[in-house]
C-alpha positions as CSV (number, residue, x, y, z in Angstrom):
1,X,33.7,231.1,46.1
2,X,37.3,232.7,45.4
3,X,40.1,230.4,47.0
4,X,43.1,231.4,49.0
5,X,45.9,230.8,47.1
6,X,48.6,229.1,49.0
7,X,52.6,229.3,47.7
8,X,52.4,225.0,47.1
9,X,49.2,226.0,44.9
10,X,51.2,228.8,43.1
11,X,54.3,226.1,42.3
12,X,51.6,223.8,41.4
13,X,49.8,226.7,39.1
14,X,53.0,227.4,37.0
15,X,54.2,223.3,36.8
16,X,51.2,221.9,35.8
17,X,51.0,219.7,32.8
18,X,47.7,222.5,30.9
19,X,47.5,226.0,32.4
20,X,44.6,226.7,33.8
21,X,44.2,230.3,32.6
22,X,40.8,230.7,34.7
23,X,42.7,230.3,37.7
24,X,45.7,232.7,36.7
25,X,43.1,235.4,35.7
26,X,42.0,235.0,39.6
27,X,45.5,234.8,41.0
28,X,46.1,238.3,39.2
29,X,43.0,239.4,41.5
30,X,44.3,238.2,45.0
31,X,47.3,239.9,44.1
32,X,45.1,242.5,44.2
33,X,44.0,242.0,46.8
34,X,46.3,240.3,49.3
35,X,49.8,241.2,50.1
36,X,50.7,237.7,51.2
37,X,49.3,236.6,48.0
38,X,51.7,239.2,46.0
39,X,55.0,238.4,48.6
40,X,54.1,234.5,47.1
41,X,54.8,235.1,43.1
42,X,57.4,238.0,43.9
43,X,59.8,235.0,45.1
44,X,58.9,232.3,43.4
45,X,59.2,234.6,40.1
46,X,63.0,234.7,41.3
47,X,63.7,231.0,41.9
48,X,61.7,230.1,39.0
49,X,64.2,228.1,37.6
50,X,64.5,226.1,40.1
51,X,61.1,224.7,39.2
52,X,62.0,224.3,35.0
53,X,62.5,220.7,34.9
54,X,58.9,220.2,36.2
55,X,57.3,222.9,33.2
56,X,56.3,220.6,30.4
57,X,58.6,220.6,27.8
58,X,59.3,224.1,25.5
59,X,56.7,226.0,27.9
60,X,59.5,227.5,30.2
61,X,59.8,230.6,28.2
62,X,55.4,231.0,28.4
63,X,54.9,230.6,31.6
64,X,58.7,232.8,33.3
65,X,56.3,235.8,30.8
66,X,53.0,235.1,32.2
67,X,54.6,235.1,36.1
68,X,56.2,238.4,34.9
69,X,52.4,239.8,33.8
70,X,50.8,238.8,36.5
71,X,53.2,240.2,39.0
72,X,53.1,243.1,37.3
73,X,56.1,243.6,35.1
74,X,54.3,243.8,31.9
75,X,57.4,245.1,30.1
76,X,59.4,242.2,30.5
77,X,56.6,240.0,29.8
78,X,55.4,241.6,26.9
79,X,59.5,241.0,25.3
80,X,59.6,238.0,26.6
81,X,56.4,236.5,24.9
82,X,57.5,238.2,21.5
83,X,59.2,234.5,20.9
84,X,56.3,232.6,21.9
85,X,53.5,230.7,19.8
86,X,50.2,229.8,21.0
87,X,46.5,231.2,22.5
88,X,48.2,231.9,25.6
89,X,51.1,233.5,24.6
90,X,48.6,235.6,22.5
91,X,46.7,236.3,25.3
92,X,49.1,237.4,27.6
93,X,50.8,239.4,25.2
94,X,47.8,241.7,24.4
95,X,46.8,241.6,28.4
96,X,50.5,242.9,29.0
97,X,50.7,245.1,25.9
98,X,47.2,246.5,27.8
99,X,49.0,247.1,30.7
100,X,51.5,249.3,29.1
101,X,48.5,251.5,27.7
102,X,49.8,250.1,23.6
103,X,46.3,249.3,22.7
104,X,46.8,250.3,19.2
105,X,49.3,247.0,18.8
106,X,47.0,245.5,21.0
107,X,43.9,245.7,18.8
108,X,46.3,244.5,16.0
109,X,46.7,241.4,17.7
110,X,43.2,240.4,18.8
111,X,42.2,238.8,15.7
112,X,44.6,236.2,16.2
113,X,43.8,235.7,19.5
114,X,40.3,234.7,18.9
115,X,41.3,232.4,16.4
116,X,43.4,230.6,18.6
117,X,41.1,231.1,22.0
118,X,37.9,229.2,19.6
119,X,40.6,227.1,18.0
120,X,41.4,225.6,21.6
121,X,38.1,225.7,23.1
122,X,39.7,226.3,26.5
123,X,36.6,228.2,28.5
124,X,39.5,229.6,31.0
125,X,40.8,231.1,27.6
126,X,38.1,231.9,26.1
127,X,36.9,233.7,29.2
128,X,39.8,235.8,29.5
129,X,40.4,236.9,25.9
130,X,36.7,238.1,25.9
131,X,37.6,240.3,28.7
132,X,40.6,241.5,26.9
133,X,38.7,242.4,23.6
134,X,36.0,244.2,25.9
135,X,38.6,246.6,27.6
136,X,39.8,247.4,24.4
137,X,36.4,248.0,23.5
138,X,36.1,245.8,20.2
139,X,32.7,244.7,20.8
140,X,32.5,242.1,17.6
141,X,35.4,240.0,18.6
142,X,34.3,240.3,22.1
143,X,30.4,239.0,20.9
144,X,32.3,236.3,18.8
145,X,33.7,235.1,22.0
146,X,30.9,235.3,24.5
147,X,29.0,233.1,22.4
148,X,31.0,230.3,23.1
149,X,31.3,231.4,27.2
150,X,30.0,228.3,28.6
151,X,27.2,230.2,30.7
152,X,26.0,227.6,33.5
153,X,30.3,226.7,34.1
154,X,31.2,230.2,33.3
155,X,28.6,231.5,36.3
156,X,29.7,234.9,37.8
157,X,32.1,235.4,34.9
158,X,30.1,235.0,32.1
159,X,27.2,238.0,34.3
160,X,30.1,239.8,34.6
161,X,30.7,240.1,30.6
162,X,27.1,240.7,29.6
163,X,27.6,243.8,31.9
164,X,30.4,245.1,30.8
165,X,28.6,244.7,26.8
166,X,25.9,245.9,28.1
167,X,28.3,249.4,29.0
168,X,29.8,249.0,25.4
169,X,25.9,249.0,24.0
170,X,25.6,252.4,26.4
171,X,23.1,250.7,27.8
172,X,24.7,252.0,31.1
173,X,21.8,252.0,34.0
174,X,21.4,247.8,32.9
175,X,24.9,247.4,33.3
176,X,25.2,249.8,36.2
177,X,22.6,247.4,38.4
178,X,24.2,244.0,37.3
179,X,27.5,245.6,38.3
180,X,26.2,246.4,41.8
181,X,25.0,243.1,42.1
182,X,28.2,241.0,41.2
183,X,30.0,243.0,43.4
184,X,27.7,241.8,46.5
185,X,28.9,237.8,45.5
186,X,31.9,236.5,47.0
187,X,33.9,235.8,43.7
188,X,37.3,237.0,42.0
189,X,35.1,239.2,39.4
190,X,32.9,240.8,42.7
191,X,36.3,243.8,42.7
192,X,36.0,244.1,39.1
193,X,32.5,244.5,39.3
194,X,33.0,247.4,41.6
195,X,35.6,249.2,39.5
196,X,33.2,249.3,36.5
197,X,30.1,250.5,38.8
198,X,32.8,253.5,39.9
199,X,33.6,254.4,36.6
200,X,29.9,254.5,35.9
201,X,28.9,256.9,39.0
202,X,31.6,258.7,37.7
203,X,30.9,258.8,34.0
204,X,27.8,260.4,35.4
205,X,29.0,263.0,37.3
206,X,28.2,261.4,40.6
207,X,31.1,262.3,41.9
208,X,30.6,261.4,45.7
209,X,28.9,257.8,45.0
210,X,31.7,257.5,43.2
211,X,33.7,258.4,45.3
212,X,32.2,256.1,48.0
213,X,32.3,253.3,45.5
214,X,36.6,253.6,44.9
215,X,36.3,253.7,48.7
216,X,35.3,250.5,49.3
217,X,37.1,248.7,46.7
218,X,39.8,249.7,49.0
219,X,37.9,248.8,52.0
220,X,37.8,245.3,51.0
221,X,41.7,245.2,50.0
222,X,41.7,245.3,46.9
223,X,44.5,247.6,44.7
224,X,43.6,247.9,41.8
225,X,45.6,250.6,40.0
226,X,43.3,252.0,38.2
227,X,40.6,252.2,40.6
228,X,43.7,254.1,43.0
229,X,44.2,256.4,40.3
230,X,40.6,257.5,39.2
231,X,40.1,257.7,43.2
232,X,42.8,260.3,43.4
233,X,42.0,261.8,40.2
234,X,38.1,263.0,41.9
235,X,39.8,264.0,45.4
236,X,41.9,266.2,43.1
237,X,39.4,268.2,41.5
238,X,38.2,268.6,44.9
239,X,41.4,270.5,45.8
240,X,42.3,267.0,48.3
241,X,45.7,266.8,47.6
242,X,47.2,265.1,49.9
243,X,44.5,262.4,49.4
244,X,44.9,262.9,45.8
245,X,48.7,261.9,46.5
246,X,47.9,259.0,48.8
247,X,46.1,257.8,45.9
248,X,49.0,257.5,43.2
249,X,51.5,256.7,45.6
250,X,49.4,253.5,46.1
251,X,48.8,253.1,42.4
252,X,53.0,253.3,41.8
253,X,53.6,250.9,44.5
254,X,51.4,248.1,42.7
255,X,52.3,249.1,39.4
256,X,55.6,251.2,38.8
257,X,55.3,251.4,35.1
258,X,52.1,253.0,35.2
259,X,52.6,256.3,32.9
260,X,48.8,257.8,34.0
261,X,49.8,257.2,37.8
262,X,53.4,258.8,37.3
263,X,51.4,261.7,35.6
264,X,48.3,262.7,37.9
265,X,51.0,262.1,40.8
266,X,53.6,264.6,39.5
267,X,50.4,267.2,38.5
268,X,49.1,266.9,42.6
269,X,52.7,267.2,43.6
270,X,52.8,270.6,42.1
271,X,49.1,271.6,42.8
272,X,50.1,271.1,46.7
273,X,53.3,273.1,46.4
274,X,51.4,275.4,44.6
275,X,48.2,275.9,47.6
276,X,49.6,278.3,49.4
277,X,50.8,280.7,47.0
278,X,47.5,280.2,45.1
279,X,45.0,280.8,48.3
280,X,47.2,283.7,49.1
281,X,47.0,285.0,45.3
282,X,43.2,284.7,45.3
283,X,42.5,285.7,48.3
284,X,44.2,288.6,47.4
285,X,41.9,288.9,44.3
286,X,38.8,288.4,46.0
287,X,39.6,291.4,48.7
288,X,40.9,294.0,46.3
289,X,37.8,295.8,44.2
290,X,41.3,297.4,42.1
291,X,40.5,294.1,40.1
292,X,37.0,295.1,38.2
293,X,38.0,298.4,37.2
294,X,37.5,298.5,33.6
295,X,40.4,298.9,31.0
296,X,38.6,302.2,29.7
297,X,38.9,303.4,33.2
298,X,43.1,304.3,32.4
299,X,45.3,306.6,29.5
300,X,45.9,304.1,26.7
301,X,46.0,304.6,23.4
302,X,43.0,303.6,21.3
303,X,45.2,301.2,19.6
304,X,45.7,299.2,23.3
305,X,42.1,299.7,23.5
306,X,40.8,298.1,20.8
307,X,43.2,295.2,21.0
308,X,41.7,294.7,24.6
309,X,38.7,295.2,23.7
310,X,38.7,292.0,20.6
311,X,40.6,289.6,23.0
312,X,37.8,289.9,25.2
313,X,39.6,291.8,28.2
314,X,37.5,294.3,29.7
315,X,39.0,294.5,33.4
316,X,41.8,294.4,35.1
317,X,41.1,290.7,36.3
318,X,40.7,289.8,32.4
319,X,43.8,291.3,31.7
320,X,46.3,289.6,34.0
321,X,45.4,285.9,33.0
322,X,46.7,286.4,30.0
323,X,50.6,286.2,29.1
324,X,52.6,288.9,27.2
325,X,52.8,286.5,24.9
326,X,49.7,285.8,24.8
327,X,48.8,289.6,23.8
328,X,52.1,289.4,21.2
329,X,50.2,286.7,19.3
330,X,47.6,289.0,18.3
331,X,46.9,290.3,15.2
332,X,48.8,294.5,15.5
333,X,49.4,294.0,19.5
334,X,53.2,295.5,19.5
335,X,56.1,296.2,22.0
336,X,54.6,299.4,22.6
337,X,51.7,298.4,23.5
338,X,52.6,295.9,25.2
339,X,55.0,298.5,27.2
340,X,52.1,300.7,27.9
341,X,50.4,298.0,30.0
342,X,53.2,297.1,31.8
343,X,53.3,300.5,33.2
344,X,50.1,300.5,33.4
345,X,49.6,297.3,35.8
346,X,52.7,298.0,37.7
347,X,51.0,300.8,39.1
348,X,48.6,299.0,40.3
349,X,51.1,296.3,41.4
350,X,50.2,294.0,39.2
351,X,51.5,292.2,36.3
352,X,51.2,289.8,33.4
353,X,50.1,286.0,33.8
354,X,49.3,286.7,37.5
355,X,46.9,283.4,37.6
356,X,49.2,280.9,35.4
357,X,51.8,278.7,36.5
358,X,55.2,279.7,35.4
359,X,57.8,277.6,33.3
360,X,55.4,274.9,32.6
361,X,57.3,272.3,30.8
362,X,54.5,270.7,29.3
363,X,53.7,273.7,27.5
364,X,56.7,273.4,24.9
365,X,55.8,270.6,24.5
366,X,52.6,270.8,23.1
367,X,53.4,274.0,20.9
368,X,56.5,271.9,19.1
369,X,53.8,269.0,18.5
370,X,51.5,271.2,17.1
371,X,54.0,272.3,14.9
372,X,53.4,269.6,11.9
373,X,50.6,266.8,11.5
374,X,51.7,263.2,10.9
375,X,51.6,262.9,7.1
376,X,52.9,258.8,7.2
377,X,49.1,258.5,9.0
378,X,46.9,256.9,6.4
379,X,43.3,257.1,9.1
380,X,40.1,256.3,7.3
381,X,37.4,258.8,8.6
382,X,35.9,256.0,10.2
383,X,38.8,255.3,12.1
384,X,39.3,258.9,13.5
385,X,35.1,259.1,14.2
386,X,35.9,256.6,17.4
387,X,33.6,258.6,19.9
388,X,35.1,260.0,23.2
389,X,33.7,257.4,25.0
390,X,35.9,255.0,22.9
391,X,39.0,256.7,24.0
392,X,41.8,255.5,26.5
393,X,41.5,258.6,28.5
394,X,40.6,259.3,32.7
395,X,36.3,260.7,32.9
396,X,38.1,263.7,34.1
397,X,39.7,264.4,30.5
398,X,36.9,263.2,28.7
399,X,34.5,265.4,30.2
400,X,36.5,268.2,29.5
401,X,36.5,267.6,26.1
402,X,33.3,267.3,26.2
403,X,32.7,270.5,27.8
404,X,34.5,272.1,24.8
405,X,32.0,270.5,22.7
406,X,34.8,268.0,21.4
407,X,32.5,264.6,20.8
408,X,35.5,261.9,18.7
409,X,38.9,261.8,18.2
410,X,38.6,263.9,14.6
411,X,37.3,266.6,16.5
412,X,40.6,266.6,18.6
413,X,42.9,266.5,15.2
414,X,40.8,269.2,13.6
415,X,42.3,271.5,16.5
416,X,45.5,273.2,17.8
417,X,47.8,272.2,20.8
418,X,46.6,275.6,21.9
419,X,43.4,275.4,22.0
420,X,43.4,273.0,24.6
421,X,46.5,274.0,26.4
422,X,44.6,277.5,26.9
423,X,41.0,276.5,28.0
424,X,41.0,276.3,32.0
425,X,39.0,273.3,32.2
426,X,42.4,271.3,31.1
427,X,44.9,270.9,33.7
428,X,48.5,269.7,32.7
429,X,47.2,266.1,33.3
430,X,45.1,266.3,30.7
431,X,47.0,267.7,27.9
432,X,49.7,265.3,28.5
433,X,46.6,262.4,28.4
434,X,45.7,263.8,25.3
435,X,49.6,263.8,23.8
436,X,50.2,260.6,24.6
437,X,47.1,259.0,22.9
438,X,47.9,260.9,19.4
439,X,51.2,259.5,19.7
440,X,50.1,256.5,20.3
441,X,47.7,256.8,17.4
442,X,50.3,258.4,15.4
443,X,48.2,261.7,14.8
444,X,49.2,265.1,15.5
445,X,46.9,268.6,16.5
446,X,46.6,270.8,13.4
447,X,49.1,272.8,12.8
448,X,49.1,276.2,14.3
449,X,49.3,278.6,11.1
450,X,49.2,282.9,10.9
451,X,45.7,282.2,10.0
452,X,44.3,280.4,12.7
453,X,46.3,282.7,15.1
454,X,44.4,285.6,13.8
455,X,41.0,283.7,13.7
456,X,41.1,282.2,17.3
457,X,42.1,286.4,18.3
458,X,38.6,287.0,17.0
459,X,39.8,289.1,13.6
460,X,38.9,287.8,9.8
461,X,41.1,287.6,6.7
462,X,38.5,290.1,5.6
463,X,38.7,292.5,8.1
464,X,42.2,294.1,6.9
465,X,44.7,295.6,8.4
466,X,43.0,298.4,10.2
467,X,41.6,298.0,14.1
468,X,38.4,299.3,14.4
469,X,38.0,303.7,14.7
470,X,41.4,304.3,13.4
471,X,43.1,305.0,10.5
472,X,45.7,303.5,8.6
473,X,49.0,305.2,7.7
474,X,50.9,304.6,5.3
475,X,54.5,305.8,4.8
476,X,56.3,307.4,2.0
477,X,56.4,304.6,-0.5
478,X,52.4,303.5,-0.1
479,X,53.0,300.7,2.1
480,X,51.2,300.5,5.1
481,X,53.3,299.9,8.5
482,X,53.1,296.6,10.3
483,X,52.2,298.3,13.3
484,X,50.5,301.8,12.6
485,X,50.0,304.4,15.5
486,X,52.1,301.8,17.8
487,X,55.3,304.3,18.5
488,X,52.7,307.5,19.0
């Protein structure tokens, strides 16, 4: 059973001759559940220097850094821990790096943490190190550490670790059953078990059940920021932007530096601001049969009709989803054709890009990121063939990638940023998540080239330059014009 932590106990915990890593783990969870405990920790952190004389010699810096991590200031904690040594310093540096989403650096420190934890033989340290390895999806390291966890004395901790390992072995149904059983206990791991149960339901697409579990976590008083973010994403998908923003704001209150919460909060806020206009536009589109008129019913040049047909544009509804840049990016589509299209749409009160969000800075950033591949990266094929399930991405983003046929990190690096940017299943927040993941790992999308643009536009390099159904007009000198018939 989880004890209630009082201010005096917090002082005792950080001034004890030896750190109790199990109680430190529980304190972090209690902060997520009890606002009074959170405030007590914040007060003690501000007055920590007064207790330095009671701290074991040489450990004041370490304990202050651990305190910073526990209260949510992981950036300051990680910086302070760089100069500290020992298993405790390694553990909390890894935990701080995970909180900062710098998983690559955290994995690099994991081998040293494993060695230090096993050497110390401290059960609390071993349990926390095991959980860190599991969070980083390092199954072998986690298994080696878990083998040294004393089951009888560890109790629910050992059961939680076993359930977590089952998820890495893709034995999801067994894991879900164990998490559900642990969630009924009155122990520190109950909230975490609920969170992992919700993750599995989320992954299976059981949105209603996942939302119910996420809400139960909140009802029990836990404020795990990632649980709040995931709950917000599910509400976001249902276009409940007000409810989603409430979740993101609560997550940011707990962890102001949580990048994912900031990202999705901005996305939901933008969607909320656009809700009225979007509904009005959708209503107009649904009630106006004009958008179902085939392109072939309009008087367009043969060239324009053929280009639109090859791009899969057959009705006005298809056409207004495209931007001017997309049309001009297609082979043999020129300014004259664009003017023709503009005039045709204007007569119907329409324009290109009507269903797109204007002035999206993310699109510009994606295009910049796709220009060059990071040649300094020296990844092996095995390192690139990481399953999407093992990447630090939200289930919403993973689901969208799966729909596109992506299965691994290598699949992402083999495509251009525009492949993702133009996909309707990807919100700006999903795209930025993938960008951040690639940047963290020193990777990039495949650079865009004229060849890739032609291929994506539906043309082959073997097709030649003539558009189907047209003759190629050669000017004097025999050279083919860049845009035959475009000025006719």
